[in-house]
Z-matrix of the N, CA and C atoms (Angstrom, degrees):
N
C 1 1.432
C 2 1.520 1 109.72
N 3 1.300 2 115.60 1 149.55
C 4 1.451 3 120.02 2 178.27
C 5 1.522 4 109.18 3 -74.22
N 6 1.332 5 115.51 4 144.93
C 7 1.455 6 120.16 5 178.05
C 8 1.519 7 109.22 6 -102.84
N 9 1.318 8 116.56 7 137.05
C 10 1.446 9 121.83 8 177.52
C 11 1.514 10 108.45 9 -129.55
N 12 1.318 11 116.02 10 141.31
C 13 1.451 12 121.10 11 -179.75
C 14 1.519 13 108.36 12 -76.55
N 15 1.299 14 114.71 13 128.61
C 16 1.457 15 120.35 14 177.55
C 17 1.522 16 107.87 15 -85.99
N 18 1.316 17 117.14 16 145.14
C 19 1.453 18 123.09 17 -176.80
C 20 1.516 19 114.67 18 -54.84
N 21 1.318 20 117.18 19 -103.55
C 22 1.458 21 121.86 20 -174.24
C 23 1.522 22 112.41 21 -95.38
N 24 1.300 23 118.37 22 19.50
C 25 1.459 24 120.77 23 -177.00
C 26 1.519 25 113.19 24 -86.13
N 27 1.322 26 117.34 25 -0.88
C 28 1.467 27 121.86 26 -178.58
C 29 1.525 28 110.23 27 57.12
N 30 1.311 29 115.43 28 49.66
C 31 1.461 30 122.69 29 -176.77
C 32 1.522 31 112.64 30 -54.51
N 33 1.309 32 117.39 31 -28.76
C 34 1.461 33 120.03 32 -177.58
C 35 1.529 34 112.61 33 -64.32
N 36 1.313 35 117.68 34 -16.36
C 37 1.457 36 121.15 35 -179.71
C 38 1.532 37 113.10 36 -88.42
N 39 1.333 38 116.21 37 -2.00
C 40 1.450 39 120.87 38 -177.51
C 41 1.525 40 110.07 39 -116.88
N 42 1.312 41 116.38 40 159.94
C 43 1.454 42 119.83 41 -178.11
C 44 1.519 43 110.72 42 -70.58
N 45 1.302 44 115.46 43 162.06
C 46 1.462 45 121.00 44 175.56
C 47 1.525 46 109.96 45 -57.58
N 48 1.323 47 116.39 46 -41.56
C 49 1.471 48 120.64 47 -179.37
C 50 1.526 49 110.99 48 -63.77
N 51 1.330 50 117.22 49 -42.58
C 52 1.463 51 120.73 50 178.86
C 53 1.524 52 111.16 51 -63.57
N 54 1.322 53 116.62 52 -42.50
C 55 1.460 54 120.60 53 178.02
C 56 1.525 55 111.40 54 -65.65
N 57 1.325 56 117.05 55 -39.42
C 58 1.457 57 121.29 56 179.79
C 59 1.524 58 110.76 57 -62.99
N 60 1.335 59 116.68 58 -46.93
C 61 1.466 60 120.44 59 179.28
C 62 1.522 61 110.10 60 -62.73
N 63 1.322 62 117.57 61 -43.11
C 64 1.468 63 120.96 62 -179.96
C 65 1.526 64 111.34 63 -63.28
N 66 1.322 65 117.14 64 -44.37
C 67 1.469 66 120.85 65 178.93
C 68 1.524 67 111.17 66 -62.51
N 69 1.324 68 116.23 67 -43.47
C 70 1.462 69 120.30 68 -179.03
C 71 1.528 70 110.19 69 -67.33
N 72 1.328 71 116.93 70 -43.43
C 73 1.470 72 120.49 71 179.46
C 74 1.529 73 110.67 72 -61.38
N 75 1.304 74 116.27 73 -40.34
C 76 1.467 75 120.11 74 178.11
C 77 1.526 76 110.49 75 -64.48
N 78 1.323 77 116.78 76 -41.90
C 79 1.463 78 120.96 77 -178.30
C 80 1.526 79 112.23 78 -65.81
N 81 1.327 80 117.15 79 -36.84
C 82 1.467 81 118.72 80 -178.51
C 83 1.525 82 111.63 81 -98.50
N 84 1.321 83 117.24 82 8.39
C 85 1.459 84 122.55 83 -176.02
C 86 1.514 85 115.18 84 -80.77
N 87 1.301 86 118.35 85 28.74
C 88 1.466 87 122.33 86 175.83
C 89 1.520 88 106.96 87 -135.74
N 90 1.333 89 117.78 88 135.19
C 91 1.469 90 119.31 89 -177.05
C 92 1.530 91 113.86 90 -58.42
N 93 1.320 92 117.63 91 -31.10
C 94 1.470 93 119.61 92 178.31
C 95 1.528 94 110.58 93 -66.18
N 96 1.318 95 116.69 94 -36.77
C 97 1.464 96 120.02 95 179.65
C 98 1.517 97 111.11 96 -71.66
N 99 1.318 98 116.28 97 -35.96
C 100 1.466 99 119.81 98 174.87
C 101 1.529 100 108.84 99 -63.03
N 102 1.332 101 117.10 100 -43.64
C 103 1.467 102 121.16 101 178.72
C 104 1.530 103 111.08 102 -62.68
N 105 1.311 104 117.22 103 -40.29
C 106 1.471 105 120.99 104 177.47
C 107 1.525 106 109.94 105 -61.60
N 108 1.325 107 116.89 106 -46.01
C 109 1.465 108 120.04 107 179.00
C 110 1.523 109 111.15 108 -62.56
N 111 1.321 110 117.08 109 -40.81
C 112 1.465 111 120.39 110 177.81
C 113 1.522 112 111.10 111 -61.62
N 114 1.324 113 116.76 112 -41.92
C 115 1.473 114 120.87 113 177.29
C 116 1.528 115 110.62 114 -61.47
N 117 1.322 116 116.34 115 -44.38
C 118 1.461 117 120.46 116 -178.88
C 119 1.526 118 111.89 117 -65.52
N 120 1.318 119 116.25 118 -39.40
C 121 1.463 120 119.90 119 178.19
C 122 1.528 121 109.92 120 -64.77
N 123 1.326 122 116.23 121 -45.04
C 124 1.461 123 120.70 122 -177.52
C 125 1.520 124 112.70 123 -68.15
N 126 1.330 125 116.47 124 -43.37
C 127 1.467 126 120.73 125 -174.59
C 128 1.525 127 112.53 126 -93.29
N 129 1.329 128 117.30 127 -10.94
C 130 1.457 129 122.44 128 -178.23
C 131 1.524 130 112.25 129 66.11
N 132 1.324 131 116.95 130 18.48
C 133 1.456 132 122.00 131 177.72
C 134 1.512 133 111.20 132 143.82
N 135 1.329 134 116.50 133 148.25
C 136 1.465 135 121.81 134 -177.86
C 137 1.528 136 109.92 135 -153.27
N 138 1.321 137 114.79 136 161.97
C 139 1.462 138 120.84 137 168.18
C 140 1.527 139 106.89 138 -105.07
N 141 1.315 140 116.90 139 164.73
C 142 1.460 141 121.30 140 -174.03
C 143 1.528 142 112.06 141 -55.74
N 144 1.314 143 118.40 142 -39.97
C 145 1.468 144 120.22 143 -178.53
C 146 1.527 145 112.00 144 -64.16
N 147 1.336 146 117.39 145 -26.65
C 148 1.470 147 120.31 146 174.67
C 149 1.526 148 110.19 147 -62.27
N 150 1.326 149 116.43 148 -41.74
C 151 1.461 150 120.43 149 179.25
C 152 1.524 151 110.67 150 -68.82
N 153 1.335 152 116.51 151 -38.23
C 154 1.466 153 120.99 152 179.05
C 155 1.532 154 109.54 153 -61.21
N 156 1.326 155 117.10 154 -37.61
C 157 1.466 156 121.06 155 178.96
C 158 1.526 157 112.46 156 -72.73
N 159 1.329 158 117.45 157 -26.13
C 160 1.467 159 121.77 158 -176.05
C 161 1.529 160 113.61 159 -94.09
N 162 1.307 161 117.10 160 -31.75
C 163 1.460 162 120.95 161 -172.53
C 164 1.525 163 111.48 162 -112.18
N 165 1.329 164 117.50 163 148.92
C 166 1.471 165 120.88 164 -179.20
C 167 1.531 166 112.43 165 -83.16
N 168 1.331 167 115.60 166 50.40
C 169 1.457 168 121.33 167 -176.80
C 170 1.524 169 110.52 168 -131.23
N 171 1.311 170 115.65 169 154.11
C 172 1.457 171 121.03 170 176.57
C 173 1.524 172 110.11 171 -71.55
N 174 1.309 173 115.53 172 155.85
C 175 1.464 174 121.23 173 -179.95
C 176 1.521 175 110.99 174 -57.79
N 177 1.323 176 117.44 175 -40.37
C 178 1.470 177 119.91 176 -178.77
C 179 1.531 178 111.19 177 -65.87
N 180 1.320 179 117.13 178 -36.17
C 181 1.461 180 121.33 179 178.03
C 182 1.523 181 110.24 180 -67.31
N 183 1.315 182 116.56 181 -43.98
C 184 1.461 183 120.98 182 178.13
C 185 1.527 184 110.22 183 -61.52
N 186 1.318 185 116.65 184 -40.94
C 187 1.462 186 120.44 185 178.13
C 188 1.521 187 111.65 186 -59.62
N 189 1.335 188 117.32 187 -38.85
C 190 1.463 189 120.91 188 178.12
C 191 1.529 190 111.06 189 -66.25
N 192 1.328 191 116.66 190 -39.34
C 193 1.466 192 120.18 191 177.66
C 194 1.537 193 110.52 192 -67.08
N 195 1.312 194 116.96 193 -40.60
C 196 1.469 195 120.51 194 176.98
C 197 1.529 196 110.34 195 -61.40
N 198 1.303 197 116.05 196 -40.34
C 199 1.467 198 121.20 197 179.31
C 200 1.533 199 110.55 198 -61.10
N 201 1.327 200 117.11 199 -42.33
C 202 1.468 201 120.57 200 179.62
C 203 1.525 202 111.19 201 -64.96
N 204 1.320 203 116.81 202 -39.34
C 205 1.470 204 120.31 203 178.81
C 206 1.526 205 111.34 204 -70.40
N 207 1.323 206 116.58 205 -36.11
C 208 1.470 207 120.08 206 176.99
C 209 1.524 208 110.82 207 -67.86
N 210 1.321 209 116.82 208 -34.26
C 211 1.464 210 120.86 209 -177.34
C 212 1.527 211 111.52 210 -58.83
N 213 1.342 212 117.41 211 -38.05
C 214 1.466 213 119.67 212 178.89
C 215 1.515 214 111.41 213 -89.04
N 216 1.324 215 116.99 214 -4.97
C 217 1.455 216 120.79 215 173.89
C 218 1.515 217 115.75 216 87.96
N 219 1.330 218 117.93 217 3.04
C 220 1.462 219 119.05 218 -176.52
C 221 1.530 220 111.96 219 -72.81
N 222 1.328 221 116.35 220 -22.83
C 223 1.464 222 120.05 221 171.81
C 224 1.521 223 108.28 222 -125.23
N 225 1.309 224 114.67 223 160.20
C 226 1.461 225 119.63 224 175.55
C 227 1.521 226 107.60 225 -135.40
N 228 1.312 227 114.66 226 156.74
C 229 1.448 228 120.75 227 179.93
C 230 1.511 229 110.77 228 -121.97
N 231 1.317 230 114.50 229 141.48
C 232 1.461 231 120.72 230 -179.96
C 233 1.523 232 107.35 231 -128.38
N 234 1.322 233 116.54 232 127.19
C 235 1.457 234 120.75 233 179.88
C 236 1.524 235 108.92 234 -74.10
N 237 1.324 236 115.09 235 124.24
C 238 1.463 237 122.24 236 177.44
C 239 1.530 238 106.15 237 -127.30
N 240 1.312 239 116.29 238 102.55
C 241 1.460 240 120.19 239 -175.11
C 242 1.510 241 109.91 240 68.39
N 243 1.333 242 116.10 241 -120.44
C 244 1.461 243 120.46 242 179.78
C 245 1.526 244 112.02 243 -102.19
N 246 1.319 245 117.07 244 6.87
C 247 1.460 246 121.21 245 -176.75
C 248 1.526 247 110.59 246 -118.63
N 249 1.319 248 114.25 247 161.62
C 250 1.459 249 120.73 248 173.90
C 251 1.523 250 107.37 249 -107.67
N 252 1.311 251 115.59 250 125.35
C 253 1.453 252 123.35 251 179.57
C 254 1.526 253 107.12 252 -98.45
N 255 1.327 254 116.33 253 119.67
C 256 1.460 255 121.71 254 -177.20
C 257 1.520 256 110.72 255 -100.72
N 258 1.333 257 114.83 256 143.91
C 259 1.459 258 120.25 257 175.53
C 260 1.524 259 108.66 258 -150.60
N 261 1.320 260 114.83 259 164.65
C 262 1.465 261 121.56 260 176.73
C 263 1.524 262 108.48 261 -71.89
N 264 1.329 263 117.06 262 135.74
C 265 1.453 264 120.66 263 170.99
C 266 1.528 265 105.35 264 -83.04
N 267 1.310 266 116.37 265 106.28
C 268 1.465 267 121.24 266 -172.32
C 269 1.524 268 112.84 267 -60.73
N 270 1.318 269 117.80 268 -33.85
C 271 1.464 270 120.43 269 179.26
C 272 1.519 271 110.68 270 -66.41
N 273 1.318 272 117.20 271 -47.94
C 274 1.466 273 121.22 272 -179.36
C 275 1.529 274 110.06 273 -67.92
N 276 1.332 275 117.32 274 -38.45
C 277 1.461 276 122.16 275 177.45
C 278 1.535 277 109.79 276 -57.50
N 279 1.321 278 116.08 277 -46.71
C 280 1.472 279 122.06 278 -179.82
C 281 1.535 280 110.22 279 -64.20
N 282 1.325 281 116.89 280 -43.05
C 283 1.463 282 120.77 281 179.18
C 284 1.527 283 111.42 282 -63.94
N 285 1.324 284 116.48 283 -40.78
C 286 1.467 285 120.46 284 178.80
C 287 1.524 286 110.40 285 -66.21
N 288 1.309 287 116.69 286 -44.07
C 289 1.462 288 121.06 287 178.94
C 290 1.526 289 110.16 288 -58.69
N 291 1.321 290 116.59 289 -43.74
C 292 1.464 291 120.86 290 -179.94
C 293 1.527 292 111.23 291 -66.78
N 294 1.330 293 117.31 292 -41.81
C 295 1.469 294 120.57 293 -179.49
C 296 1.526 295 110.95 294 -62.06
N 297 1.322 296 116.99 295 -44.83
C 298 1.463 297 120.46 296 178.57
C 299 1.533 298 110.64 297 -69.03
N 300 1.306 299 117.09 298 -36.01
C 301 1.464 300 121.18 299 178.07
C 302 1.519 301 110.21 300 -60.69
N 303 1.318 302 117.02 301 -46.66
C 304 1.461 303 121.37 302 179.73
C 305 1.530 304 109.54 303 -61.04
N 306 1.335 305 117.06 304 -45.59
C 307 1.463 306 120.50 305 -178.97
C 308 1.528 307 111.04 306 -62.51
N 309 1.316 308 117.63 307 -50.04
C 310 1.456 309 120.26 308 -174.37
C 311 1.522 310 113.93 309 -75.08
N 312 1.313 311 117.57 310 -21.58
C 313 1.459 312 120.24 311 177.90
C 314 1.528 313 112.89 312 -90.93
N 315 1.322 314 116.85 313 -8.98
C 316 1.468 315 120.76 314 -177.87
C 317 1.520 316 112.56 315 -63.14
N 318 1.304 317 117.79 316 -31.44
C 319 1.459 318 120.13 317 -174.85
C 320 1.520 319 114.58 318 -102.44
N 321 1.287 320 119.09 319 22.83
C 322 1.464 321 120.78 320 -176.16
C 323 1.517 322 113.45 321 -64.11
N 324 1.310 323 118.77 322 -22.82
C 325 1.448 324 120.90 323 -179.09
C 326 1.521 325 112.83 324 -98.18
N 327 1.327 326 117.11 325 9.58
C 328 1.468 327 120.33 326 -179.01
C 329 1.527 328 110.54 327 -70.35
N 330 1.320 329 114.42 328 146.99
C 331 1.456 330 120.36 329 172.15
C 332 1.527 331 107.91 330 -81.76
N 333 1.331 332 116.10 331 160.76
C 334 1.459 333 119.57 332 174.42
C 335 1.512 334 108.37 333 -64.35
N 336 1.318 335 116.63 334 147.18
C 337 1.464 336 118.00 335 -179.43
C 338 1.494 337 111.53 336 -101.57
């Protein structure tokens, strides 16, 4: 996964894994971005106008959400003619799935609090 410096969170004091999970959670922490990822998973790739037709958002808003997802590397864009074709980066998707799996499975033996 790509590493990005977090602003005032003092990212240097946390592990790479902690920063990766935080960056990914922030990137997918908007319902529009979750919807975009769902569209990409279902269709195996889309162009921006596909999202405009599916989501109740303006093209410029969708572009900003795509930019946030590209920043963490979970999606990638490929220029095809005059359009950008977006798809899931399978390597980053797998890494994110594993990182969240490790985090959420870590407490399986916890007692109720």
